[in-house]
gemmi code that builds the backbone of each chain (N, CA, C; Angstrom):
import gemmi

chains = {
    "A": [
        ("UNK", (97.903, 173.749, 193.521), (97.242, 173.946, 192.242), (95.907, 174.624, 192.497)),
        ("UNK", (95.307, 175.266, 191.518), (94.189, 175.927, 191.535), (92.951, 174.927, 191.455)),
        ("UNK", (91.905, 175.240, 192.260), (90.549, 174.509, 192.018), (89.531, 175.417, 191.993)),
        ("UNK", (88.438, 175.035, 191.339), (87.096, 175.879, 191.260), (85.962, 174.981, 191.708)),
        ("UNK", (85.083, 175.551, 192.738), (84.003, 174.783, 193.103), (82.798, 175.459, 192.850)),
        ("UNK", (81.770, 174.717, 192.605), (80.370, 175.344, 192.528), (79.552, 174.517, 193.192)),
        ("UNK", (78.505, 175.140, 193.758), (77.338, 174.433, 194.452), (76.115, 175.263, 194.483)),
        ("UNK", (74.947, 174.759, 194.527), (74.735, 173.239, 194.350), (75.060, 172.726, 192.975)),
        ("UNK", (75.121, 171.303, 192.893), (75.319, 170.741, 191.590), (74.072, 170.670, 190.728)),
        ("UNK", (73.006, 170.490, 191.336), (71.816, 170.517, 190.556), (70.719, 171.212, 191.564)),
        ("UNK", (69.680, 171.793, 190.977), (68.642, 172.645, 191.677), (67.448, 172.723, 190.938)),
        ("UNK", (66.360, 172.317, 191.710), (65.013, 172.496, 191.148), (64.384, 173.505, 192.001)),
        ("UNK", (63.885, 174.587, 191.235), (63.150, 175.647, 191.895), (61.833, 175.963, 191.261)),
        ("UNK", (60.966, 176.505, 192.054), (59.590, 176.968, 191.428), (59.675, 178.372, 190.915)),
        ("UNK", (58.901, 178.627, 189.846), (58.860, 179.983, 189.446), (58.620, 181.003, 190.524)),
        ("UNK", (59.328, 182.091, 190.541), (59.011, 183.214, 191.489), (59.997, 182.997, 192.861)),
        ("UNK", (60.698, 181.792, 192.900), (61.466, 181.775, 194.084), (62.888, 182.363, 193.871)),
        ("UNK", (63.574, 182.702, 194.859), (64.903, 183.278, 194.710), (65.981, 182.226, 194.451)),
        ("UNK", (67.194, 182.718, 193.998), (68.186, 181.894, 193.642), (69.493, 182.326, 194.152)),
        ("UNK", (70.411, 181.462, 194.554), (71.820, 181.810, 195.038), (72.663, 180.591, 194.578)),
        ("UNK", (73.613, 180.930, 193.721), (74.609, 179.969, 193.227), (75.863, 180.492, 193.647)),
        ("UNK", (76.813, 179.707, 194.158), (77.975, 180.122, 194.666), (79.130, 179.396, 193.929)),
        ("UNK", (80.215, 180.198, 193.742), (81.408, 179.734, 193.084), (82.564, 180.298, 194.023)),
        ("UNK", (83.428, 179.395, 194.150), (84.709, 179.678, 194.938), (85.991, 179.203, 194.314)),
        ("UNK", (87.087, 179.829, 194.341), (88.318, 179.504, 193.586), (89.300, 179.409, 194.748)),
        ("UNK", (90.232, 178.271, 194.745), (91.375, 178.147, 195.590), (92.650, 178.085, 194.860)),
        ("UNK", (93.526, 178.434, 195.580), (94.974, 178.341, 194.959), (95.449, 179.513, 194.114)),
        ("UNK", (94.650, 180.687, 194.147), (95.034, 181.828, 193.291), (94.616, 182.927, 193.971)),
        ("UNK", (95.149, 184.222, 193.725), (94.635, 185.346, 194.140), (94.254, 186.385, 193.020)),
        ("UNK", (93.304, 187.266, 193.373), (93.107, 188.288, 192.492), (92.370, 187.770, 191.082)),
        ("UNK", (91.937, 186.538, 191.040), (91.348, 186.117, 189.775), (90.381, 187.020, 189.060)),
        ("UNK", (90.223, 186.995, 187.848), (89.138, 187.425, 187.157), (87.964, 186.357, 187.121)),
        ("UNK", (86.926, 186.637, 187.377), (85.801, 185.756, 187.411), (84.614, 185.853, 186.708)),
        ("UNK", (83.980, 184.750, 186.220), (83.009, 184.852, 185.138), (81.770, 184.015, 185.562)),
        ("UNK", (80.534, 184.465, 185.140), (79.388, 183.490, 185.121), (78.890, 183.271, 183.721)),
        ("UNK", (78.735, 182.104, 183.070), (78.186, 181.662, 181.917), (76.937, 180.791, 182.158)),
        ("UNK", (76.076, 181.005, 181.110), (74.915, 180.139, 181.096), (74.799, 179.341, 179.803)),
        ("UNK", (74.553, 177.947, 179.864), (74.276, 177.452, 178.712), (72.769, 176.775, 178.717)),
        ("UNK", (71.998, 177.328, 177.723), (70.611, 176.902, 177.596), (70.519, 175.808, 176.582)),
        ("UNK", (69.610, 175.134, 176.742), (69.379, 173.782, 175.662), (69.611, 174.171, 174.286)),
        ("UNK", (70.608, 173.388, 173.727), (70.751, 173.727, 172.175), (71.502, 175.022, 171.913)),
        ("UNK", (72.015, 175.691, 172.851), (72.771, 176.999, 172.597), (74.069, 176.771, 173.269)),
        ("UNK", (74.985, 177.770, 172.849), (76.317, 177.973, 173.314), (76.235, 178.614, 174.623)),
        ("UNK", (77.490, 178.611, 175.162), (77.716, 179.233, 176.420), (77.657, 180.727, 176.155)),
        ("UNK", (76.806, 181.454, 177.100), (76.597, 182.859, 176.946), (77.237, 183.450, 178.320)),
        ("UNK", (77.987, 184.493, 177.999), (78.634, 185.265, 179.213), (77.521, 185.969, 179.829)),
        ("UNK", (77.502, 185.852, 181.083), (76.377, 186.687, 181.933), (76.959, 187.828, 182.715)),
        ("UNK", (78.095, 187.547, 183.442), (78.731, 188.555, 184.244), (80.243, 188.296, 184.335)),
        ("UNK", (80.949, 189.268, 184.545), (82.433, 189.187, 184.837), (82.886, 190.086, 185.852)),
        ("UNK", (84.011, 189.677, 186.539), (84.368, 190.564, 187.667), (85.976, 190.482, 187.637)),
        ("UNK", (86.539, 191.709, 187.675), (87.944, 191.849, 187.831), (88.338, 192.266, 189.211)),
        ("UNK", (87.489, 192.299, 190.157), (87.959, 192.551, 191.454), (86.824, 192.542, 192.480)),
        ("UNK", (87.107, 192.621, 193.640), (85.912, 192.726, 194.799), (84.923, 193.789, 194.451)),
        ("UNK", (83.727, 193.512, 194.385), (82.724, 194.401, 194.299), (82.630, 195.038, 192.833)),
        ("UNK", (83.442, 194.593, 191.881), (83.415, 195.053, 190.673), (82.636, 194.066, 189.680)),
        ("UNK", (81.528, 194.374, 189.213), (80.803, 193.451, 188.438), (80.281, 194.146, 187.102)),
        ("UNK", (80.535, 193.393, 185.974), (79.909, 193.920, 184.663), (78.927, 193.002, 184.159)),
        ("UNK", (77.866, 193.399, 183.748), (76.852, 192.592, 183.332), (76.904, 192.664, 181.835)),
        ("UNK", (76.717, 191.460, 181.244), (76.808, 191.362, 179.735), (75.334, 191.296, 178.987)),
        ("UNK", (74.427, 190.749, 179.762), (73.162, 190.587, 179.187), (72.136, 191.222, 180.033)),
        ("UNK", (71.170, 191.907, 179.915), (70.083, 192.496, 180.756), (69.137, 191.266, 181.037)),
        ("UNK", (68.831, 190.999, 182.239), (68.067, 189.803, 182.574), (67.682, 189.891, 183.939)),
        ("UNK", (67.085, 188.766, 184.462), (66.632, 188.656, 185.789), (67.444, 188.298, 186.834)),
        ("UNK", (68.820, 188.314, 186.455), (70.039, 187.757, 187.386), (70.847, 188.887, 187.846)),
        ("UNK", (71.431, 188.722, 189.013), (72.649, 189.644, 189.395), (73.734, 188.892, 189.853)),
        ("UNK", (74.808, 189.513, 189.993), (75.987, 188.795, 190.567), (76.628, 189.840, 191.608)),
        ("UNK", (77.388, 189.116, 192.379), (78.163, 189.814, 193.442), (79.524, 189.112, 193.704)),
        ("UNK", (80.462, 189.723, 194.148), (81.689, 189.306, 194.506), (82.219, 189.857, 196.042)),
        ("UNK", (81.487, 189.385, 196.903), (81.841, 189.755, 198.294), (83.240, 189.643, 198.725)),
        ("UNK", (83.972, 188.590, 198.315), (85.305, 188.221, 198.625), (86.281, 187.964, 197.326)),
        ("UNK", (87.486, 188.077, 197.410), (88.266, 187.880, 196.339), (88.039, 186.755, 195.440)),
        ("UNK", (87.952, 185.521, 196.133), (87.610, 184.371, 195.282), (86.317, 183.734, 195.493)),
        ("UNK", (85.264, 184.491, 195.802), (83.978, 184.122, 195.870), (83.131, 184.957, 194.809)),
        ("UNK", (82.322, 184.295, 193.984), (81.496, 184.940, 193.114), (80.059, 184.160, 193.182)),
        ("UNK", (78.978, 185.037, 193.397), (77.640, 184.621, 193.659), (76.790, 185.180, 192.647)),
        ("UNK", (76.000, 184.279, 192.006), (74.877, 184.481, 191.075), (73.491, 184.316, 191.752)),
        ("UNK", (72.684, 185.548, 191.651), (71.555, 185.560, 192.473), (70.223, 185.915, 191.507)),
        ("UNK", (69.140, 185.679, 192.033), (67.925, 186.182, 191.473), (66.941, 186.301, 192.572)),
        ("UNK", (66.105, 187.342, 192.531), (64.984, 187.583, 193.526), (63.809, 186.811, 193.178)),
        ("UNK", (63.535, 186.707, 191.876), (62.309, 185.877, 191.385), (62.685, 185.025, 190.203)),
        ("UNK", (62.686, 183.820, 190.179), (63.161, 182.991, 189.052), (62.044, 182.860, 187.953)),
        ("UNK", (62.462, 182.975, 186.765), (61.621, 182.714, 185.614), (61.866, 181.406, 185.012)),
        ("UNK", (60.851, 180.916, 184.217), (61.009, 179.621, 183.603), (62.295, 179.732, 182.546)),
        ("UNK", (62.360, 180.801, 182.138), (63.688, 180.925, 180.991), (64.991, 181.003, 181.753)),
        ("UNK", (65.076, 181.065, 183.039), (66.254, 181.024, 183.893), (66.825, 179.451, 183.876)),
        ("UNK", (66.061, 178.727, 183.422), (66.554, 177.168, 183.382), (67.775, 177.110, 182.422)),
        ("UNK", (68.628, 176.262, 182.924), (69.971, 176.047, 182.116), (71.041, 175.520, 182.966)),
        ("UNK", (72.231, 175.566, 182.379), (73.470, 175.044, 183.104), (74.378, 176.147, 183.162)),
        ("UNK", (74.664, 176.529, 184.504), (75.258, 177.632, 184.900), (76.899, 177.474, 185.177)),
        ("UNK", (77.865, 177.948, 184.577), (79.004, 177.596, 184.757), (80.037, 178.950, 185.182)),
        ("UNK", (80.694, 178.712, 186.191), (81.553, 179.692, 186.730), (82.931, 179.434, 186.181)),
        ("UNK", (83.765, 180.415, 185.956), (85.154, 180.308, 185.484), (86.058, 181.317, 186.018)),
        ("UNK", (87.289, 181.103, 185.922), (88.210, 182.208, 186.320), (89.412, 182.189, 185.415)),
        ("UNK", (90.116, 183.364, 185.431), (91.314, 183.379, 184.679), (92.245, 184.153, 185.396)),
        ("UNK", (93.735, 184.155, 185.330), (94.671, 184.710, 185.947), (94.685, 186.079, 185.827)),
        ("UNK", (94.717, 187.109, 186.758), (94.751, 188.424, 186.562), (95.994, 188.786, 185.667)),
        ("UNK", (95.704, 189.733, 184.770), (96.962, 190.188, 183.882), (97.178, 189.428, 182.687)),
        ("UNK", (96.339, 188.336, 182.458), (96.601, 187.452, 181.234), (95.872, 188.012, 179.962)),
        ("UNK", (94.980, 188.971, 180.194), (94.433, 189.629, 179.095), (93.544, 188.708, 178.151)),
        ("UNK", (93.401, 189.227, 176.923), (92.517, 188.497, 175.992), (92.920, 187.076, 175.632)),
        ("UNK", (94.259, 186.832, 175.877), (94.768, 185.456, 175.329), (94.775, 184.475, 176.698)),
        ("UNK", (94.252, 185.019, 177.788), (94.187, 184.080, 178.894), (93.209, 183.086, 178.794)),
        ("UNK", (93.797, 181.880, 179.492), (92.870, 180.767, 179.491), (91.979, 180.824, 180.540)),
        ("UNK", (90.710, 180.497, 180.506), (89.744, 180.497, 181.443), (89.560, 179.083, 181.936)),
        ("UNK", (89.377, 178.858, 183.175), (89.327, 177.504, 183.813), (87.942, 177.403, 184.447)),
        ("UNK", (87.183, 176.347, 184.144), (85.757, 176.268, 184.430), (85.569, 175.320, 185.558)),
        ("UNK", (84.380, 175.725, 186.338), (84.036, 174.816, 187.271), (83.124, 173.630, 186.909)),
        ("UNK", (82.490, 172.722, 187.574), (81.738, 171.621, 187.170), (80.356, 172.044, 186.815)),
        ("UNK", (79.881, 173.413, 187.064), (78.611, 173.794, 186.744), (77.321, 173.381, 187.726)),
        ("UNK", (76.349, 174.097, 187.581), (75.198, 173.966, 188.371), (74.030, 173.764, 187.375)),
        ("UNK", (73.295, 172.694, 187.381), (72.042, 172.570, 186.574), (70.906, 172.985, 187.330)),
        ("UNK", (70.299, 173.999, 186.696), (69.082, 174.680, 187.357), (67.807, 174.376, 186.439)),
        ("UNK", (66.774, 173.849, 187.137), (65.595, 173.519, 186.417), (64.599, 174.449, 187.312)),
        ("UNK", (63.842, 175.417, 186.469), (62.777, 176.186, 187.069), (61.380, 175.576, 186.501)),
        ("UNK", (60.549, 175.164, 187.573), (59.312, 174.703, 187.172), (58.252, 175.607, 187.491)),
    ],
    "B": [
        ("UNK", (79.740, 193.406, 167.400), (79.850, 192.492, 168.440), (80.608, 191.398, 167.860)),
        ("UNK", (81.226, 190.395, 168.743), (81.984, 189.365, 168.251), (80.792, 188.158, 168.212)),
        ("UNK", (81.118, 187.226, 167.358), (80.169, 185.958, 167.158), (80.967, 184.852, 166.593)),
        ("UNK", (80.629, 183.668, 167.028), (81.161, 182.372, 166.512), (80.178, 181.440, 166.012)),
        ("UNK", (80.452, 180.870, 164.952), (79.715, 179.892, 164.242), (80.215, 178.461, 164.082)),
        ("UNK", (79.701, 177.579, 164.614), (80.130, 176.112, 164.346), (79.159, 175.472, 163.476)),
        ("UNK", (79.580, 174.885, 162.338), (78.800, 174.495, 161.335), (78.071, 173.012, 161.662)),
        ("UNK", (78.892, 172.228, 162.340), (78.322, 170.917, 162.688), (77.949, 170.726, 164.034)),
        ("UNK", (76.593, 170.355, 164.270), (76.121, 170.275, 165.739), (76.327, 168.773, 166.133)),
        ("UNK", (76.216, 167.842, 165.384), (76.525, 166.476, 165.737), (77.324, 165.744, 164.642)),
        ("UNK", (78.473, 165.100, 165.181), (79.270, 164.333, 164.254), (79.494, 162.921, 164.634)),
        ("UNK", (79.285, 161.987, 163.927), (79.576, 160.709, 164.256), (80.695, 160.144, 163.363)),
        ("UNK", (81.758, 159.487, 164.028), (82.822, 159.013, 163.366), (83.277, 157.620, 163.922)),
        ("UNK", (83.881, 156.805, 163.000), (84.501, 155.648, 163.654), (85.942, 155.793, 163.913)),
        ("UNK", (86.400, 155.044, 164.816), (87.684, 155.112, 165.268), (88.729, 155.019, 164.086)),
        ("UNK", (89.643, 155.999, 164.164), (90.818, 156.146, 163.122), (90.395, 157.027, 162.000)),
        ("UNK", (89.368, 157.429, 161.989), (88.735, 158.329, 160.927), (89.384, 159.835, 161.242)),
        ("UNK", (89.461, 160.703, 160.180), (90.012, 161.924, 160.418), (88.820, 162.924, 160.788)),
        ("UNK", (89.203, 163.885, 161.572), (88.220, 164.772, 162.105), (88.472, 166.215, 161.622)),
        ("UNK", (87.508, 167.053, 161.261), (87.603, 168.465, 161.066), (86.340, 169.188, 161.411)),
        ("UNK", (86.407, 169.747, 162.359), (85.290, 170.654, 162.969), (85.404, 172.115, 162.498)),
        ("UNK", (84.341, 172.614, 161.947), (84.476, 174.009, 161.554), (84.160, 175.017, 162.398)),
        ("UNK", (84.812, 176.150, 162.272), (84.579, 177.359, 163.293), (84.826, 178.528, 162.528)),
        ("UNK", (83.706, 179.415, 162.498), (84.070, 180.697, 161.697), (83.601, 181.756, 162.741)),
        ("UNK", (84.359, 182.951, 162.661), (84.119, 183.940, 163.819), (84.002, 185.293, 162.974)),
        ("UNK", (83.535, 186.360, 163.880), (83.467, 187.639, 163.386), (83.890, 188.456, 164.443)),
        ("UNK", (84.916, 189.240, 164.412), (85.437, 190.153, 165.282), (86.243, 191.191, 164.758)),
        ("UNK", (86.000, 192.464, 165.211), (86.789, 193.441, 164.741), (88.107, 193.801, 165.198)),
        ("UNK", (88.484, 193.292, 166.337), (89.814, 193.582, 166.944), (90.835, 192.481, 166.772)),
        ("UNK", (91.875, 192.624, 167.557), (92.866, 191.521, 167.607), (92.270, 190.087, 167.940)),
        ("UNK", (92.454, 189.054, 167.219), (91.812, 187.830, 167.474), (92.534, 186.901, 168.429)),
        ("UNK", (91.855, 186.531, 169.408), (92.361, 185.410, 170.233), (91.281, 184.333, 170.113)),
        ("UNK", (91.762, 183.071, 169.642), (90.775, 182.008, 169.417), (91.134, 180.908, 170.339)),
        ("UNK", (90.049, 180.107, 170.708), (90.145, 178.971, 171.616), (89.180, 177.750, 171.059)),
        ("UNK", (89.702, 176.537, 171.317), (88.906, 175.399, 171.411), (88.857, 174.781, 172.746)),
        ("UNK", (87.594, 174.654, 173.300), (87.486, 174.046, 174.626), (86.648, 172.740, 174.321)),
        ("UNK", (86.941, 171.694, 175.253), (86.334, 170.427, 175.070), (85.701, 170.168, 176.418)),
        ("UNK", (84.527, 169.480, 176.476), (83.954, 168.913, 177.638), (83.661, 167.435, 177.405)),
        ("UNK", (84.621, 166.582, 178.068), (84.332, 165.140, 178.072), (83.186, 164.715, 178.969)),
        ("UNK", (82.663, 163.657, 178.852), (81.469, 163.227, 179.655), (81.733, 163.187, 181.118)),
        ("UNK", (81.084, 163.999, 181.951), (81.354, 163.888, 183.382), (82.381, 164.784, 183.891)),
        ("UNK", (83.074, 165.580, 182.933), (84.257, 166.409, 183.218), (83.893, 167.899, 183.179)),
        ("UNK", (84.903, 168.712, 183.600), (84.651, 170.225, 183.515), (85.088, 170.551, 182.097)),
        ("UNK", (84.656, 171.614, 181.658), (84.985, 172.268, 180.384), (86.496, 172.628, 180.561)),
        ("UNK", (87.418, 172.231, 179.317), (88.658, 172.497, 179.550), (89.288, 172.955, 178.276)),
        ("UNK", (90.449, 173.730, 178.348), (91.115, 174.161, 177.101), (91.668, 172.976, 176.326)),
        ("UNK", (91.452, 173.019, 175.054), (92.137, 172.084, 174.172), (93.346, 172.857, 173.455)),
        ("UNK", (93.235, 173.895, 172.918), (94.196, 174.731, 172.351), (93.644, 176.254, 172.227)),
        ("UNK", (94.622, 176.993, 171.902), (94.404, 178.478, 171.602), (95.380, 179.057, 170.752)),
        ("UNK", (94.839, 180.141, 170.074), (95.783, 180.947, 169.118), (95.720, 182.348, 169.638)),
        ("UNK", (96.835, 183.064, 169.755), (96.802, 184.546, 170.053), (97.784, 185.088, 169.228)),
        ("UNK", (98.860, 184.585, 168.655), (99.739, 185.307, 167.800), (100.665, 184.203, 167.247)),
        ("UNK", (101.488, 184.528, 166.310), (102.477, 183.614, 165.764), (102.002, 182.730, 164.800)),
        ("UNK", (102.620, 181.505, 164.757), (102.200, 180.360, 163.889), (100.775, 180.173, 164.004)),
        ("UNK", (100.116, 180.257, 162.594), (98.718, 180.007, 162.681), (98.279, 178.537, 162.858)),
        ("UNK", (99.177, 177.629, 162.796), (98.964, 176.170, 163.061), (99.220, 176.016, 164.426)),
        ("UNK", (98.222, 175.656, 165.351), (98.347, 175.532, 166.605), (98.136, 174.059, 167.022)),
        ("UNK", (99.000, 173.594, 167.817), (98.873, 172.204, 168.422), (98.426, 172.257, 169.713)),
        ("UNK", (97.509, 171.306, 170.155), (96.927, 171.262, 171.298), (97.142, 169.811, 172.091)),
        ("UNK", (96.523, 169.588, 173.101), (96.514, 168.335, 173.739), (95.891, 167.288, 172.976)),
        ("UNK", (96.563, 165.962, 173.177), (95.644, 164.739, 172.637), (95.836, 164.728, 171.239)),
        ("UNK", (96.734, 165.223, 170.564), (96.946, 165.206, 169.067), (96.047, 166.123, 168.290)),
        ("UNK", (95.353, 167.065, 168.930), (94.482, 167.969, 168.118), (95.350, 169.275, 167.660)),
        ("UNK", (94.840, 169.758, 166.550), (95.388, 170.982, 166.169), (94.427, 171.796, 165.450)),
        ("UNK", (94.839, 173.157, 165.237), (93.773, 174.030, 164.678), (94.600, 174.980, 163.844)),
        ("UNK", (93.965, 175.386, 162.798), (94.584, 176.389, 161.816), (93.892, 177.665, 161.720)),
        ("UNK", (94.522, 178.704, 162.013), (93.830, 180.061, 161.958), (94.124, 180.654, 160.514)),
        ("UNK", (93.038, 180.778, 159.790), (93.106, 181.256, 158.455), (92.282, 182.813, 158.484)),
        ("UNK", (93.134, 183.869, 158.512), (92.634, 185.067, 158.732), (91.609, 185.522, 157.616)),
        ("UNK", (92.088, 185.193, 156.527), (91.324, 185.658, 155.318), (89.963, 185.007, 155.151)),
        ("UNK", (89.869, 183.926, 155.879), (88.575, 183.095, 155.776), (87.865, 183.221, 157.154)),
        ("UNK", (88.525, 183.987, 158.114), (87.849, 184.121, 159.524), (87.472, 182.715, 159.990)),
        ("UNK", (88.484, 181.808, 159.879), (88.238, 180.455, 160.307), (89.292, 179.932, 161.181)),
        ("UNK", (88.814, 179.034, 162.119), (89.803, 178.355, 163.075), (89.206, 176.962, 163.264)),
        ("UNK", (89.442, 176.029, 162.169), (88.923, 174.734, 162.206), (89.862, 173.771, 163.020)),
        ("UNK", (89.163, 172.933, 163.742), (89.944, 172.096, 164.648), (90.144, 170.648, 163.823)),
        ("UNK", (91.230, 169.970, 163.912), (91.487, 168.837, 163.196), (92.230, 167.839, 164.124)),
        ("UNK", (91.988, 166.569, 163.700), (92.808, 165.447, 164.345), (92.842, 164.326, 163.246)),
        ("UNK", (94.053, 163.916, 162.970), (94.161, 162.827, 161.779), (93.490, 161.455, 162.049)),
        ("UNK", (93.479, 161.123, 163.326), (92.882, 159.783, 163.560), (92.313, 159.868, 165.069)),
        ("UNK", (90.770, 159.868, 164.995), (90.262, 160.009, 166.301), (90.241, 158.614, 167.054)),
        ("UNK", (89.948, 158.756, 168.353), (89.844, 157.564, 169.295), (88.530, 157.568, 169.943)),
        ("UNK", (88.062, 156.459, 170.401), (86.699, 156.551, 171.240), (86.806, 157.493, 172.341)),
        ("UNK", (87.821, 157.724, 172.932), (87.996, 158.643, 174.134), (87.923, 160.038, 173.685)),
        ("UNK", (87.754, 160.266, 172.388), (87.520, 161.682, 171.946), (86.092, 162.078, 172.000)),
        ("UNK", (85.373, 161.196, 172.156), (83.791, 161.464, 172.294), (83.616, 162.640, 173.312)),
        ("UNK", (83.052, 163.711, 172.914), (82.905, 164.825, 173.852), (82.188, 165.916, 173.017)),
        ("UNK", (81.938, 167.185, 173.733), (81.405, 168.235, 173.055), (82.504, 169.243, 172.868)),
        ("UNK", (82.627, 169.810, 171.730), (83.703, 170.754, 171.439), (83.107, 172.183, 171.163)),
        ("UNK", (83.872, 173.150, 171.790), (83.316, 174.518, 171.725), (84.417, 175.322, 171.062)),
        ("UNK", (84.207, 176.312, 170.170), (84.953, 177.084, 169.633), (84.696, 178.583, 170.335)),
        ("UNK", (85.662, 179.245, 170.509), (85.375, 180.626, 171.192), (86.273, 181.644, 170.644)),
        ("UNK", (85.840, 183.002, 170.793), (86.701, 184.046, 170.320), (86.756, 184.865, 171.669)),
        ("UNK", (87.905, 185.576, 171.859), (88.006, 186.426, 173.136), (88.112, 187.884, 172.778)),
        ("UNK", (87.488, 188.746, 173.559), (87.513, 190.151, 173.652), (88.088, 190.526, 174.819)),
        ("UNK", (88.856, 191.544, 174.657), (89.498, 192.062, 175.965), (88.604, 193.046, 176.753)),
        ("UNK", (88.600, 192.870, 177.924), (87.690, 193.695, 178.848), (88.433, 194.824, 179.606)),
        ("UNK", (89.659, 194.892, 179.559), (90.432, 195.819, 180.361), (90.885, 195.294, 181.570)),
        ("UNK", (90.648, 193.965, 181.821), (91.100, 193.438, 182.913), (91.206, 191.777, 182.716)),
        ("UNK", (90.039, 191.370, 182.270), (89.945, 189.937, 181.792), (89.650, 189.776, 180.529)),
        ("UNK", (89.141, 188.646, 180.099), (88.762, 188.408, 178.715), (87.436, 187.957, 178.541)),
        ("UNK", (86.509, 188.384, 177.616), (85.147, 187.790, 177.587), (85.250, 186.806, 176.416)),
        ("UNK", (84.848, 185.698, 176.736), (84.642, 184.587, 175.665), (83.336, 184.488, 175.234)),
        ("UNK", (83.217, 184.498, 173.678), (82.138, 184.323, 172.990), (82.204, 182.818, 172.348)),
        ("UNK", (81.211, 182.114, 172.715), (81.173, 180.819, 172.352), (80.395, 180.393, 171.240)),
        ("UNK", (80.883, 179.404, 170.505), (79.910, 178.849, 169.399), (78.967, 177.992, 170.103)),
        ("UNK", (77.959, 177.287, 169.440), (76.879, 176.534, 170.042), (77.483, 175.038, 170.322)),
        ("UNK", (78.610, 174.707, 169.960), (79.232, 173.457, 170.152), (78.924, 172.438, 169.193)),
        ("UNK", (79.814, 171.344, 169.075), (79.574, 170.104, 168.375), (79.859, 169.029, 169.208)),
        ("UNK", (78.732, 168.065, 169.059), (78.865, 166.816, 169.837), (79.437, 165.844, 169.098)),
        ("UNK", (80.581, 165.369, 169.463), (81.328, 164.337, 168.604), (81.146, 163.010, 169.303)),
        ("UNK", (80.696, 162.034, 168.498), (80.717, 160.535, 168.943), (81.608, 159.785, 168.178)),
        ("UNK", (82.342, 158.999, 168.851), (83.364, 158.181, 168.055), (82.964, 156.709, 168.360)),
        ("UNK", (82.597, 155.832, 167.254), (82.336, 154.640, 167.543), (83.450, 153.607, 167.377)),
        ("UNK", (83.250, 152.572, 168.057), (84.335, 151.529, 167.900), (84.214, 150.730, 166.578)),
    ],
}
model = gemmi.Model(1)
for chain_id, residues in chains.items():
    chain = gemmi.Chain(chain_id)
    for i, (resn, *xyz) in enumerate(residues, 1):
        res = gemmi.Residue()
        res.name, res.seqid = resn, gemmi.SeqId(i, " ")
        for name, pos in zip(("N", "CA", "C"), xyz):
            atom = gemmi.Atom()
            atom.name, atom.element = name, gemmi.Element(name[0])
            atom.pos, atom.b_iso = gemmi.Position(*pos), 0.0
            res.add_atom(atom)
        chain.add_residue(res)
    model.add_chain(chain)
structure = gemmi.Structure()
structure.add_model(model)
structure.setup_entities()
């Protein structure tokens, strides 16, 4: 069966510090991968998605970037965190080829607090 | 651009009461609609989805949703809620990316079921 992991679970970082959040998927190949953020009182917002290694699409211009160095690894980064980067970050995957009706499977999330 | 509106942010019900959570969407293309649920301490998971065919969709745990195209709605229903249905519920609409699907979420509805 497929599983998705995210780490760290929680993170407290000072403003201006770098960020690296990691997501890995097991039990499947060539997944589509996604990063979402949920800020307090708001819905989940899609940040990045990837349909293959090195292929990253950004949905929202911001202080963050994403990379996919391996097929089942998706990394969310920042060079300098802002207070507004605080939130709950979710990674998700969907099977390749399922298109717009495909189910996305979510990881446990990382709670980031920038102080 | 696609958008999703959930009208109820917090709902409190007694066990055995009926539930209906509203969801309205705007999207110019072929519609794929989802309800996701996050139980306390668990991952966000799929409750049900609509992508074609019968507009009345049945999901897990006795939930159902009806797609009404003329009203741009996809309301979630359950005839008799249980304490274990306490969770946060998210409606989402999917847009095709050419490889995966981009989910646009509503802001969520926090449901609390009291004994």
